[in-house]
C-alpha positions as CSV (number, residue, x, y, z in Angstrom):
1,X,12.6,39.8,-4.4
2,X,16.0,38.4,-3.2
3,X,18.6,36.8,-5.0
4,X,17.3,33.4,-6.3
5,X,18.4,30.1,-6.1
6,X,17.3,27.1,-8.1
7,X,18.1,23.3,-8.7
8,X,16.9,21.8,-5.1
9,X,14.7,18.8,-6.7
10,X,17.4,16.2,-6.9
11,X,19.6,17.1,-4.0
12,X,19.4,15.5,-0.7
13,X,17.2,17.6,2.1
14,X,16.5,16.5,5.8
15,X,12.4,16.7,6.4
16,X,11.1,20.2,7.0
17,X,9.2,18.7,9.9
18,X,11.8,16.4,11.5
19,X,13.0,18.5,14.3
20,X,8.8,18.5,15.4
21,X,9.1,14.6,15.3
22,X,12.0,14.1,16.9
23,X,11.3,16.5,19.6
24,X,7.9,15.2,20.2
25,X,6.0,18.8,19.1
26,X,4.6,16.9,16.1
27,X,1.0,15.7,17.2
28,X,-0.5,12.9,15.7
29,X,-4.4,12.2,15.6
30,X,-4.4,10.5,19.1
31,X,-2.4,13.5,20.6
32,X,-4.5,16.2,19.8
33,X,-6.2,18.0,23.0
34,X,-9.6,19.0,23.1
35,X,-11.6,20.2,26.1
36,X,-14.3,17.9,27.5
37,X,-12.9,15.1,25.3
38,X,-14.5,11.7,25.9
39,X,-13.4,8.5,24.6
40,X,-15.1,5.7,22.4
41,X,-14.2,2.1,22.4
42,X,-15.3,-0.4,20.0
43,X,-16.8,-3.8,20.8
44,X,-16.2,-6.5,18.2
45,X,-18.0,-9.8,17.3
46,X,-17.0,-12.8,18.7
47,X,-18.8,-15.0,16.0
48,X,-18.0,-15.3,12.1
49,X,-21.7,-15.3,11.0
50,X,-25.1,-15.0,12.2
51,X,-27.2,-12.3,14.2
52,X,-27.1,-10.2,17.4
53,X,-29.5,-11.5,19.4
54,X,-28.9,-8.9,22.2
55,X,-26.8,-6.2,23.4
56,X,-27.2,-6.3,27.4
57,X,-26.4,-2.6,27.8
58,X,-28.2,-1.9,31.1
59,X,-25.6,-2.9,33.5
60,X,-22.7,-1.3,31.4
61,X,-24.3,2.4,31.2
62,X,-24.3,2.2,35.0
63,X,-20.8,1.8,35.1
64,X,-18.4,4.5,36.7
65,X,-17.7,7.0,33.6
66,X,-19.7,5.7,31.0
67,X,-21.5,8.3,29.0
68,X,-23.0,6.2,26.1
69,X,-23.4,2.6,24.8
70,X,-24.3,2.7,20.8
71,X,-25.4,-0.4,19.0
72,X,-28.0,-1.0,16.3
73,X,-30.6,-0.6,18.4
74,X,-30.0,2.9,19.1
75,X,-27.3,4.3,17.0
76,X,-27.7,7.5,14.5
77,X,-29.0,6.3,10.8
78,X,-26.3,6.8,8.2
79,X,-26.7,6.6,4.5
80,X,-24.6,4.1,2.6
81,X,-26.3,4.4,-1.0
82,X,-23.4,6.3,-2.6
83,X,-20.0,5.5,-4.1
84,X,-16.8,7.1,-4.5
85,X,-13.6,6.8,-6.4
86,X,-12.9,3.6,-5.1
87,X,-16.4,2.2,-5.8
88,X,-19.5,1.5,-3.6
89,X,-19.6,2.4,0.1
90,X,-18.0,-0.4,2.2
91,X,-21.0,-2.0,4.2
92,X,-18.7,-1.8,7.2
93,X,-19.1,2.0,7.0
94,X,-23.1,1.3,7.7
95,X,-22.1,1.0,11.4
96,X,-24.6,-0.3,13.7
97,X,-27.4,-0.3,11.3
98,X,-28.5,-3.7,11.4
99,X,-27.9,-7.1,13.4
100,X,-26.2,-9.2,10.7
101,X,-22.6,-10.4,11.6
102,X,-20.5,-11.2,8.2
103,X,-17.4,-11.6,9.6
104,X,-15.4,-12.2,13.1
105,X,-14.5,-8.9,14.4
106,X,-17.5,-6.9,13.1
107,X,-18.4,-3.8,15.1
108,X,-21.1,-4.6,17.2
109,X,-21.1,-1.6,19.8
110,X,-19.5,1.6,21.0
111,X,-18.8,2.5,24.6
112,X,-18.5,5.9,25.5
113,X,-17.0,7.2,28.6
114,X,-15.0,10.0,30.3
115,X,-11.6,8.2,30.2
116,X,-10.1,5.6,27.9
117,X,-9.6,3.4,30.7
118,X,-13.2,3.5,31.6
119,X,-14.2,3.0,28.0
120,X,-12.0,-0.2,27.7
121,X,-13.5,-1.5,31.0
122,X,-16.8,-0.8,30.2
123,X,-16.3,-2.5,26.7
124,X,-14.9,-5.4,27.8
125,X,-18.0,-6.0,30.3
126,X,-20.5,-5.6,27.5
127,X,-22.6,-8.7,26.9
128,X,-23.4,-9.3,23.7
129,X,-25.5,-12.5,22.5
130,X,-25.6,-13.9,19.2
131,X,-27.5,-16.4,16.9
132,X,-24.8,-18.1,15.4
133,X,-24.5,-19.6,11.9
134,X,-22.4,-22.0,10.2
135,X,-19.5,-19.9,8.5
136,X,-16.8,-20.5,5.8
137,X,-13.3,-19.1,5.9
138,X,-11.3,-21.9,4.1
139,X,-9.5,-20.5,1.0
140,X,-7.3,-22.7,-1.1
141,X,-6.4,-23.2,-4.6
142,X,-9.2,-24.7,-7.1
143,X,-12.0,-23.3,-4.8
144,X,-15.2,-24.7,-6.6
145,X,-17.0,-21.2,-5.8
146,X,-14.2,-19.1,-7.5
147,X,-15.9,-16.4,-10.1
148,X,-14.5,-13.4,-12.2
149,X,-14.7,-10.2,-10.3
150,X,-15.8,-7.0,-12.2
151,X,-13.3,-4.9,-13.6
152,X,-12.5,-1.8,-11.9
153,X,-10.0,1.3,-12.2
154,X,-7.3,-0.9,-10.4
155,X,-8.3,-4.3,-12.2
156,X,-9.1,-5.5,-15.7
157,X,-9.8,-9.1,-14.5
158,X,-8.7,-10.9,-17.9
159,X,-6.5,-10.3,-20.4
160,X,-5.5,-12.8,-23.6
161,X,-3.7,-12.4,-26.9
162,X,-2.7,-15.1,-29.3
163,X,-3.2,-18.8,-28.6
164,X,-1.5,-19.4,-25.5
165,X,-2.4,-23.4,-25.6
166,X,-0.6,-23.6,-29.2
167,X,2.3,-21.7,-28.0
168,X,2.9,-23.6,-25.0
169,X,2.5,-26.9,-27.5
170,X,5.1,-25.7,-29.7
171,X,7.6,-24.8,-26.7
172,X,10.6,-26.7,-26.2
173,X,10.9,-25.6,-22.5
174,X,7.6,-25.4,-20.3
175,X,7.5,-24.1,-16.8
176,X,3.8,-25.1,-14.8
177,X,4.0,-24.4,-11.4
178,X,1.6,-23.1,-8.4
179,X,2.6,-20.6,-5.9
180,X,0.9,-19.0,-2.6
181,X,0.9,-15.8,-0.6
182,X,-0.6,-16.0,2.9
183,X,-2.7,-13.3,4.2
184,X,-0.9,-10.1,5.3
185,X,-1.5,-7.2,7.5
186,X,-0.2,-3.2,7.2
187,X,0.8,-3.1,10.7
188,X,1.3,0.7,10.4
189,X,3.5,2.0,13.6
190,X,0.5,4.4,14.4
191,X,-2.7,2.8,15.0
192,X,-5.8,4.5,13.3
193,X,-7.7,7.1,15.6
194,X,-9.9,9.8,15.0
195,X,-11.5,12.6,17.2
196,X,-14.8,14.5,16.0
197,X,-16.4,17.2,17.3
198,X,-19.1,19.6,16.4
199,X,-18.6,23.5,16.1
200,X,-21.7,24.5,15.7
201,X,-23.2,23.6,12.6
202,X,-19.5,22.2,11.4
203,X,-18.2,18.8,11.8
204,X,-14.4,19.1,12.6
205,X,-12.6,15.3,12.4
206,X,-8.7,15.3,13.1
207,X,-7.9,12.0,12.1
208,X,-5.1,9.4,10.7
209,X,-5.5,8.8,7.1
210,X,-4.2,9.0,3.5
211,X,-7.0,11.4,2.1
212,X,-8.6,13.8,4.1
213,X,-10.6,15.0,0.9
214,X,-12.0,11.4,0.4
215,X,-12.7,10.8,4.3
216,X,-14.4,14.3,4.7
217,X,-16.4,13.5,1.3
218,X,-17.3,9.9,2.9
219,X,-18.4,11.4,5.9
220,X,-20.7,13.9,4.3
221,X,-22.3,11.1,2.2
222,X,-22.8,9.0,5.4
223,X,-24.3,11.6,7.6
224,X,-26.3,13.4,4.6
225,X,-24.3,16.8,5.2
226,X,-23.3,19.6,3.2
227,X,-19.7,18.8,2.1
228,X,-18.8,22.4,3.1
229,X,-19.7,21.8,6.6
230,X,-17.1,18.9,7.1
231,X,-13.4,19.6,7.7
232,X,-10.9,16.8,8.2
233,X,-7.6,17.2,9.4
234,X,-4.5,14.7,9.2
235,X,-1.2,16.8,9.8
236,X,0.7,13.9,10.7
237,X,0.4,10.3,9.8
238,X,2.6,7.4,11.5
239,X,2.3,4.9,8.4
240,X,-0.6,3.8,6.3
241,X,0.2,1.6,3.4
242,X,-3.6,1.6,2.0
243,X,-5.0,0.7,5.2
244,X,-6.2,4.2,6.3
245,X,-9.1,5.3,4.2
246,X,-12.4,5.8,5.5
247,X,-13.2,3.0,8.1
248,X,-15.6,2.4,11.2
249,X,-13.5,4.2,13.7
250,X,-14.1,7.8,11.9
251,X,-18.1,6.9,11.8
252,X,-18.1,5.8,15.5
253,X,-16.4,9.2,16.5
254,X,-18.9,11.2,14.5
255,X,-21.9,9.0,16.0
256,X,-20.6,9.4,19.7
257,X,-20.0,13.5,19.0
258,X,-23.2,13.6,17.5
259,X,-25.1,11.9,20.4
260,X,-23.3,13.6,23.0
261,X,-22.3,17.0,21.7
262,X,-19.0,16.8,22.6
263,X,-15.5,15.7,21.4
264,X,-15.2,12.0,21.1
265,X,-11.9,9.9,20.2
266,X,-11.6,6.6,19.1
267,X,-8.4,4.9,18.6
268,X,-8.2,1.1,17.7
269,X,-6.3,-1.3,19.4
270,X,-3.5,-3.1,17.6
271,X,-5.7,-6.1,18.0
272,X,-8.7,-4.1,16.6
273,X,-6.4,-3.1,13.5
274,X,-6.1,-6.6,12.4
275,X,-10.0,-6.9,12.3
276,X,-11.2,-3.8,11.0
277,X,-8.6,-2.0,8.5
278,X,-8.5,-4.4,5.7
279,X,-5.6,-6.8,4.6
280,X,-3.8,-8.3,1.8
281,X,-5.6,-11.1,0.7
282,X,-4.0,-14.9,0.3
283,X,-3.6,-15.7,-3.3
284,X,-3.2,-19.1,-5.0
285,X,-1.2,-18.6,-8.3
286,X,-0.5,-20.8,-11.3
287,X,2.1,-19.5,-13.8
288,X,2.9,-21.6,-17.0
289,X,6.0,-20.4,-19.3
290,X,6.6,-21.6,-22.7
291,X,10.1,-21.0,-24.2
292,X,12.2,-21.9,-27.2
293,X,15.5,-23.5,-26.2
294,X,17.3,-20.0,-26.0
295,X,14.9,-18.9,-23.6
296,X,12.7,-16.5,-25.7
297,X,8.9,-16.8,-24.5
298,X,6.5,-18.0,-26.6
299,X,3.6,-18.3,-23.9
300,X,2.8,-16.6,-20.5
301,X,-0.2,-17.5,-18.6
302,X,-0.6,-16.4,-15.0
303,X,-3.6,-17.5,-13.1
304,X,-4.8,-15.6,-9.5
305,X,-7.0,-16.6,-7.0
306,X,-7.9,-14.0,-4.0
307,X,-10.4,-13.8,-1.5
308,X,-12.9,-11.5,-0.6
309,X,-15.5,-10.8,1.8
310,X,-19.3,-11.8,1.7
311,X,-20.6,-8.2,1.7
312,X,-18.0,-6.4,-0.4
313,X,-15.8,-7.3,-3.6
314,X,-12.2,-6.3,-3.5
315,X,-9.5,-7.8,-5.8
316,X,-6.0,-7.1,-6.2
317,X,-4.3,-6.9,-9.9
318,X,-2.2,-9.9,-9.0
319,X,-1.7,-10.8,-12.6
320,X,-0.5,-7.6,-13.8
321,X,3.1,-7.7,-13.8
322,X,3.1,-10.2,-16.7
323,X,1.3,-7.7,-18.6
324,X,4.2,-5.3,-18.5
325,X,7.2,-6.9,-17.9
326,X,8.0,-9.7,-20.6
327,X,6.8,-10.2,-24.4
328,X,5.2,-13.3,-25.4
329,X,3.1,-14.3,-28.5
330,X,0.3,-15.9,-26.3
331,X,-0.5,-14.1,-23.3
332,X,-3.3,-14.8,-21.0
333,X,-3.6,-13.1,-17.4
334,X,-6.6,-13.9,-15.3
335,X,-8.1,-13.3,-12.0
336,X,-10.6,-14.9,-10.1
337,X,-12.0,-14.8,-6.5
338,X,-13.9,-16.6,-3.8
339,X,-16.4,-15.0,-1.3
340,X,-15.8,-16.1,2.3
341,X,-17.1,-15.1,5.9
342,X,-13.8,-12.7,6.4
343,X,-13.2,-8.9,6.5
344,X,-12.7,-7.3,3.3
345,X,-9.3,-7.1,2.2
346,X,-7.9,-3.7,0.8
347,X,-5.0,-2.2,-1.1
348,X,-1.5,-3.0,1.0
349,X,1.5,-1.5,-0.2
350,X,2.1,-2.6,-4.1
351,X,-1.6,-4.0,-4.2
352,X,-1.3,-7.3,-6.3
353,X,2.1,-6.6,-7.8
354,X,3.8,-7.6,-4.7
355,X,2.2,-11.4,-4.5
356,X,2.1,-11.6,-8.3
357,X,5.7,-10.5,-8.8
358,X,6.7,-13.6,-6.5
359,X,5.1,-16.3,-8.6
360,X,6.1,-14.9,-12.0
361,X,9.9,-13.9,-11.1
362,X,10.2,-17.2,-9.4
363,X,8.7,-18.9,-12.6
364,X,11.5,-16.9,-14.7
365,X,14.0,-18.3,-12.3
366,X,12.7,-21.8,-12.9
367,X,12.9,-21.2,-16.7
368,X,16.2,-19.9,-16.7
369,X,17.3,-23.2,-15.0
370,X,15.6,-25.3,-17.4
371,X,16.9,-23.4,-20.3
372,X,20.7,-23.3,-18.5
373,X,20.8,-19.7,-19.2
374,X,21.8,-16.9,-16.7
375,X,18.6,-15.4,-15.2
376,X,19.5,-12.0,-15.8
377,X,20.0,-12.7,-19.9
378,X,16.8,-14.6,-19.7
379,X,14.8,-11.4,-18.5
380,X,16.9,-9.2,-21.2
381,X,16.0,-11.6,-24.0
382,X,12.3,-10.9,-23.2
383,X,12.3,-7.4,-23.2
384,X,9.5,-5.9,-24.8
385,X,9.8,-3.0,-27.5
386,X,6.0,-2.0,-26.5
387,X,3.8,-2.8,-24.1
388,X,3.3,-6.9,-24.0
389,X,-0.6,-6.4,-23.8
390,X,-1.6,-2.9,-24.5
391,X,0.9,-2.6,-27.4
392,X,1.5,1.2,-26.3
393,X,4.7,2.8,-26.3
394,X,6.6,2.8,-23.0
395,X,7.1,6.5,-21.8
396,X,10.7,5.2,-20.2
397,X,11.8,2.1,-19.7
398,X,15.2,1.4,-18.3
399,X,15.0,-2.1,-16.8
400,X,17.8,-3.5,-18.4
401,X,20.1,-0.7,-17.6
402,X,18.9,-1.4,-13.6
403,X,19.9,-5.2,-14.2
404,X,23.4,-4.7,-15.8
405,X,24.1,-1.8,-13.0
406,X,22.7,-4.3,-10.3
407,X,24.9,-7.3,-11.8
408,X,27.9,-5.0,-11.7
409,X,27.7,-4.1,-8.4
410,X,26.5,-7.2,-6.9
411,X,29.2,-9.1,-8.5
412,X,27.0,-11.4,-10.5
413,X,29.5,-12.1,-12.7
414,X,31.4,-14.4,-10.1
415,X,28.2,-16.2,-9.3
416,X,28.5,-20.1,-10.0
417,X,24.7,-20.9,-11.2
418,X,24.9,-24.4,-9.9
419,X,22.8,-24.6,-6.8
420,X,23.7,-25.9,-3.3
421,X,27.6,-25.2,-3.7
422,X,28.8,-22.3,-1.5
423,X,29.1,-23.5,2.1
424,X,30.5,-21.9,5.1
425,X,30.1,-24.4,8.3
426,X,26.6,-25.3,8.6
427,X,25.1,-22.3,6.4
428,X,24.5,-23.0,2.4
429,X,24.8,-19.5,0.6
430,X,23.0,-18.5,-2.7
431,X,22.2,-15.5,-4.5
432,X,19.4,-14.6,-6.6
433,X,17.6,-11.7,-8.5
434,X,14.1,-10.7,-9.6
435,X,12.6,-7.7,-11.9
436,X,10.4,-5.0,-10.1
437,X,7.9,-2.4,-11.3
438,X,5.2,-0.4,-10.2
439,X,3.0,1.3,-12.5
440,X,2.9,5.2,-12.9
441,X,-0.1,7.1,-12.7
442,X,-1.3,10.7,-11.8
443,X,-4.8,11.9,-10.6
444,X,-5.8,15.6,-10.9
445,X,-5.1,18.3,-8.2
446,X,-5.3,21.7,-7.4
447,X,-2.9,23.8,-5.5
448,X,-2.5,27.4,-4.4
449,X,0.7,29.1,-4.0
450,X,0.9,32.7,-2.0
451,X,3.9,35.3,-2.4
452,X,3.7,36.7,1.1
453,X,4.7,40.5,1.6
454,X,7.8,39.4,4.0
455,X,9.4,37.5,0.9
456,X,8.5,34.0,1.8
457,X,5.9,31.9,-0.1
458,X,3.1,29.5,1.2
459,X,2.0,26.4,-0.6
460,X,-1.8,25.1,0.0
461,X,-2.4,22.0,-1.2
462,X,-4.5,18.9,0.3
463,X,-1.6,16.4,0.3
464,X,-0.9,13.9,3.0
465,X,2.3,13.1,4.5
466,X,2.3,9.4,5.8
467,X,5.8,9.5,6.6
468,X,7.3,9.4,3.3
469,X,8.4,13.0,3.2
470,X,5.8,14.6,1.2
471,X,6.3,18.1,2.8
472,X,9.7,18.2,2.0
473,X,9.2,17.0,-1.8
474,X,6.5,19.6,-2.1
475,X,8.9,22.4,-0.7
476,X,11.7,21.2,-3.2
477,X,9.5,21.1,-6.2
478,X,7.9,24.8,-5.6
479,X,11.5,26.3,-4.6
480,X,12.5,25.1,-7.9
481,X,9.9,26.3,-9.6
482,X,9.9,29.8,-8.2
483,X,13.7,29.8,-8.1
484,X,14.0,30.5,-4.4
485,X,15.6,29.0,-1.5
486,X,13.5,26.0,0.3
487,X,13.9,27.9,3.6
488,X,11.6,30.4,2.2
489,X,8.6,27.9,1.4
490,X,5.9,27.2,4.1
491,X,3.7,24.1,3.2
492,X,0.2,24.2,4.4
493,X,-1.1,20.0,3.8
494,X,-3.6,17.4,5.0
495,X,-6.8,19.7,5.5
496,X,-9.9,19.1,3.6
497,X,-10.4,22.9,3.4
498,X,-7.6,23.1,1.2
499,X,-7.5,22.6,-2.5
500,X,-8.4,19.4,-3.3
501,X,-5.5,16.7,-4.2
502,X,-5.7,12.9,-4.7
503,X,-4.7,10.4,-1.8
504,X,-1.3,9.4,-0.6
505,X,-1.5,6.0,-2.5
506,X,-0.9,3.9,-5.4
507,X,2.6,5.6,-5.7
508,X,0.9,8.8,-7.4
509,X,0.7,11.2,-4.5
510,X,4.4,13.1,-5.5
511,X,3.7,13.0,-9.0
512,X,-0.1,14.3,-8.7
513,X,0.7,16.8,-6.0
514,X,3.9,17.9,-7.6
515,X,2.1,18.7,-11.1
516,X,-0.2,21.1,-9.1
517,X,2.4,22.9,-7.0
518,X,4.4,23.2,-10.2
519,X,1.9,24.5,-12.2
520,X,0.7,27.0,-9.7
521,X,4.5,28.3,-8.8
522,X,5.4,28.8,-12.3
523,X,2.1,31.0,-13.0
524,X,2.6,32.9,-9.8
525,X,6.3,33.4,-10.9
526,X,4.8,35.2,-13.9
527,X,2.4,37.4,-12.1
528,X,5.3,38.6,-10.1
529,X,7.4,39.4,-13.0
530,X,4.7,41.7,-14.1
531,X,3.9,43.0,-10.7
532,X,5.9,46.1,-9.4
533,X,5.4,45.0,-5.7
534,X,3.7,42.5,-3.4
535,X,0.8,43.9,-1.5
536,X,0.1,43.1,2.4
537,X,-2.5,40.5,1.4
538,X,0.3,38.7,-0.8
539,X,-0.2,37.5,-4.5
540,X,-1.8,34.2,-5.2
541,X,-2.0,31.5,-8.1
542,X,-3.8,28.5,-8.4
543,X,-3.9,25.6,-10.3
544,X,-5.9,22.7,-11.4
545,X,-4.2,20.1,-13.6
546,X,-7.4,18.1,-14.7
547,X,-7.5,19.2,-18.3
548,X,-3.2,18.1,-18.5
549,X,-3.7,15.1,-16.7
550,X,-6.2,13.6,-18.9
551,X,-4.7,15.0,-21.8
552,X,-1.6,13.1,-21.2
553,X,-0.6,10.9,-24.2
554,X,-1.7,7.2,-23.5
555,X,1.7,5.2,-23.1
556,X,2.8,2.3,-20.8
557,X,4.4,4.2,-17.7
558,X,5.9,2.5,-14.8
559,X,8.9,2.4,-12.6
560,X,11.3,-0.4,-12.7
561,X,14.2,-2.1,-11.1
562,X,16.3,-5.0,-10.1
563,X,16.4,-6.8,-7.0
564,X,19.4,-8.8,-5.7
565,X,19.8,-10.8,-2.7
566,X,22.2,-12.9,-0.6
567,X,21.1,-15.5,1.8
568,X,22.3,-18.1,4.1
569,X,20.5,-20.9,4.7
570,X,21.2,-23.2,8.0
571,X,20.9,-26.8,7.1
572,X,20.5,-28.0,10.7
573,X,17.4,-25.4,11.9
574,X,16.2,-24.4,8.7
575,X,16.7,-20.9,9.5
576,X,17.2,-18.4,6.4
577,X,19.3,-15.1,6.7
578,X,19.4,-12.5,4.2
579,X,23.0,-11.3,4.2
580,X,22.6,-8.5,1.7
581,X,20.2,-7.0,-0.7
582,X,20.7,-4.4,-3.3
583,X,18.2,-2.6,-5.3
584,X,18.6,-0.3,-8.7
585,X,15.5,1.6,-9.7
586,X,14.5,3.5,-12.7
587,X,11.9,5.8,-11.2
588,X,12.0,9.0,-13.0
589,X,13.3,12.2,-11.3
590,X,14.0,11.3,-7.9
591,X,12.9,14.6,-6.0
592,X,14.7,14.1,-2.5
593,X,17.3,11.5,-2.6
594,X,17.4,11.4,1.2
595,X,13.8,10.3,1.8
596,X,13.8,8.4,-1.6
597,X,16.3,6.2,-0.1
598,X,14.4,5.4,3.2
599,X,11.4,4.5,0.5
600,X,13.2,2.2,-1.5
601,X,14.7,0.7,1.8
602,X,11.7,0.2,3.7
603,X,10.0,-1.7,0.7
604,X,13.0,-3.9,0.6
605,X,12.6,-4.3,4.1
606,X,9.2,-5.4,4.0
607,X,10.1,-8.2,1.0
608,X,12.1,-9.7,3.5
609,X,9.4,-9.8,6.0
610,X,7.1,-11.1,3.2
611,X,9.5,-13.5,2.0
612,X,10.4,-15.3,5.6
613,X,8.2,-14.1,8.3
614,X,4.6,-12.5,7.7
615,X,1.8,-14.9,7.7
616,X,-1.6,-14.4,9.2
617,X,-3.5,-17.4,10.4
618,X,-7.4,-17.5,10.5
619,X,-9.0,-20.2,12.8
620,X,-11.6,-22.4,10.5
621,X,-13.3,-23.1,14.0
622,X,-14.0,-19.5,15.0
623,X,-13.3,-18.0,11.9
624,X,-10.9,-15.4,13.9
625,X,-7.3,-14.5,13.2
626,X,-4.9,-16.8,15.6
627,X,-2.1,-14.0,16.9
628,X,-4.0,-10.8,15.9
629,X,-1.1,-8.6,17.2
630,X,2.6,-8.0,16.8
631,X,3.7,-10.9,18.9
632,X,1.7,-13.5,16.9
633,X,2.1,-11.9,13.7
634,X,5.8,-11.9,12.9
635,X,7.4,-9.0,10.9
636,X,11.2,-8.7,10.4
637,X,13.0,-7.1,13.0
638,X,16.3,-5.2,13.2
639,X,18.3,-8.5,13.6
640,X,16.6,-9.6,10.1
641,X,17.7,-6.5,8.2
642,X,21.1,-6.6,6.6
643,X,23.0,-4.5,4.7
644,X,20.8,-3.0,1.9
645,X,22.0,-0.7,-0.8
646,X,19.9,1.3,-2.7
647,X,20.7,3.4,-5.9
648,X,18.9,4.6,-9.3
649,X,19.9,4.9,-12.8
650,X,19.1,7.9,-15.0
651,X,15.5,7.7,-16.1
652,X,14.1,10.6,-18.3
653,X,11.2,10.7,-20.4
654,X,11.3,14.1,-22.3
655,X,7.2,14.0,-23.2
656,X,6.4,13.7,-19.6
657,X,5.6,17.2,-18.2
658,X,6.7,16.3,-14.5
659,X,9.1,13.3,-15.0
660,X,8.2,11.8,-11.4
661,X,7.3,8.2,-10.7
662,X,5.7,7.2,-7.7
663,X,8.5,5.1,-5.4
664,X,6.4,4.0,-2.3
665,X,5.5,0.5,-3.9
666,X,8.3,-0.5,-5.8
667,X,10.6,-1.5,-3.2
668,X,8.8,-4.6,-2.1
669,X,8.0,-5.8,-5.6
670,X,10.2,-8.7,-6.3
671,X,11.9,-8.7,-3.3
672,X,10.4,-11.8,-1.8
673,X,11.1,-13.4,-5.3
674,X,14.8,-12.5,-5.3
675,X,15.1,-14.0,-1.6
676,X,13.1,-17.2,-2.6
677,X,15.6,-17.7,-5.9
678,X,18.5,-16.9,-3.6
679,X,17.1,-19.8,-1.3
680,X,17.1,-22.1,-4.2
681,X,20.5,-21.5,-5.4
682,X,21.7,-22.0,-1.8
683,X,20.1,-25.4,-1.2
684,X,18.7,-26.7,-4.7
685,X,15.0,-26.6,-3.3
686,X,12.5,-24.3,-4.6
687,X,10.4,-22.8,-2.2
688,X,6.8,-21.6,-3.8
689,X,4.7,-21.1,-1.0
690,X,5.4,-17.9,1.3
691,X,6.8,-17.4,3.9
692,X,9.9,-19.6,4.1
693,X,9.9,-20.7,7.3
694,X,12.5,-22.9,9.2
695,X,9.9,-26.0,9.1
696,X,9.1,-25.8,5.5
697,X,13.1,-25.4,4.5
698,X,13.8,-28.6,6.6
699,X,10.7,-30.3,5.2
700,X,11.8,-29.7,1.6
701,X,15.5,-30.9,2.5
702,X,14.2,-33.9,4.0
703,X,12.1,-34.6,0.9
704,X,14.8,-34.0,-1.2
705,X,17.1,-36.2,0.6
């Protein structure tokens, strides 16, 4: 053993795979070469409800290079009578199993050809005839068919404490407003892509996903295979944000490979991504707050209406932030859904918390205005001692420290609270703030760490690096636990043959994986202390954190933060420009400050996009999306992004065995609210419906005048 080094967690390190990525050596799912590779192209429905009357595959099958045309009349049978950790199998995984069309963009056929160009040409030539039925895609507040969704591991539909109506009646100040957010899409840089091939009796899949473990399990269930006979790899993933679980592209690739007995690759187009990989549901929200004259809350009610498909129930915890952030004697948070003829929504960065925080934090700002209290003071005044609904003690909660540090850095003390006073030419200037949070969870994971004979260490864990820097984080965690230099650590991840680990999602990846790596590394260190030497095959220690995770004391665990924004509003055009943003976070032990800063910053940029740009339009006549591409669906570009400052405060929970909180989601939470509150401060007009488009700014200004 060489001289040991420790203390790498908490210091900035470049990505261990960075050189491969910038030189093009890193291969993504659509880049990996295979001999005799064929290409599949999905054909999507052009009606929003009905049945497939016929698929006229004969002329297409005769086209140059076409190898197969699969549809409900000839596709292999799959099994959808099963469930995974997310719930029952999504019906869209039952690809080509029936002739029903539940929404526009439902997969109706797969064309496989020798080249992607031949596959696309044939797919676009395929004639599919439908028996069309009346559809309904209209989502609006107060929908008469709204219902209460089932409770899930993500969502408790209703939570109530005390008497909200009595507390509102006794309140000196009341806010009662409605807010809305539109349908939004993930738009990861790398489109979803899958290559499937059979190696004897073993199914090999190279894929872009957030969890090769669950994708492998799902494919085994779908195709009635022994789980050990399915291997899924996802070495490099170009963004995911909740959209890259098991989807129709993986099922289609396996079907094609099974029929042709050769490798088949299916990569979704950008337009197909909009229809097949989920989205963030639009929301219609109502927030009622009641307070004493000094701003202390007596009542907090948050009602959230979301949308799901006609074939599968999905609901986000939109009203969830109020269950943790603020104390009120009367509390009621409820979720309702309406089923429509649309694709099923799914998790999207900070599911529920991102749109829910917009409504709640804007309502808090309105309450501060009515009470003539500084928005930060109002939030501090309503800081709870224990979980406002759960009654559980907090693990660590340093939200107040975030606001105080943020206010100091942002220059909040110099802010005149009156709206519409600051001006530079045609630009009105304003500042705003909001709280942010995201729950801290962990899932059981396993890891193996091997001390090699050459003095290096190899870490094996089925983690997934979706671009966040997970490889580097696990390298630093292992190096600290082994008291060795990170250069001596090799990481093997994103392979379902590796020890099982949870998905890269819900901000639980680094916490869960790090827990398992830390445990295995510490065990290995003890073994090495007893061993005289390392044999040629090395020494391996394994961990399983199931017992530790489920044995963790029940507490209210979250990461917290304070968002600050300054905006300029052009009174002649209605344009809103974010001039600067500051985010101060309390997120436990920061493993790698370099990549952590990128995560926080990326979330805040997405908050700008959410506040000012993102909005998917669903055509009522066709049921399809208008502008389902990055030309029609606007996102924040470089010119929209101002100077963004990110930092964090000390946030230690001595009772937490890893003291790592996830940071992937928290940057977007509250960001849109801080911007909306800044727009009010600039103009004196509240914008309760996102995005804050120029036409809405002009209309609101005209109405006020």
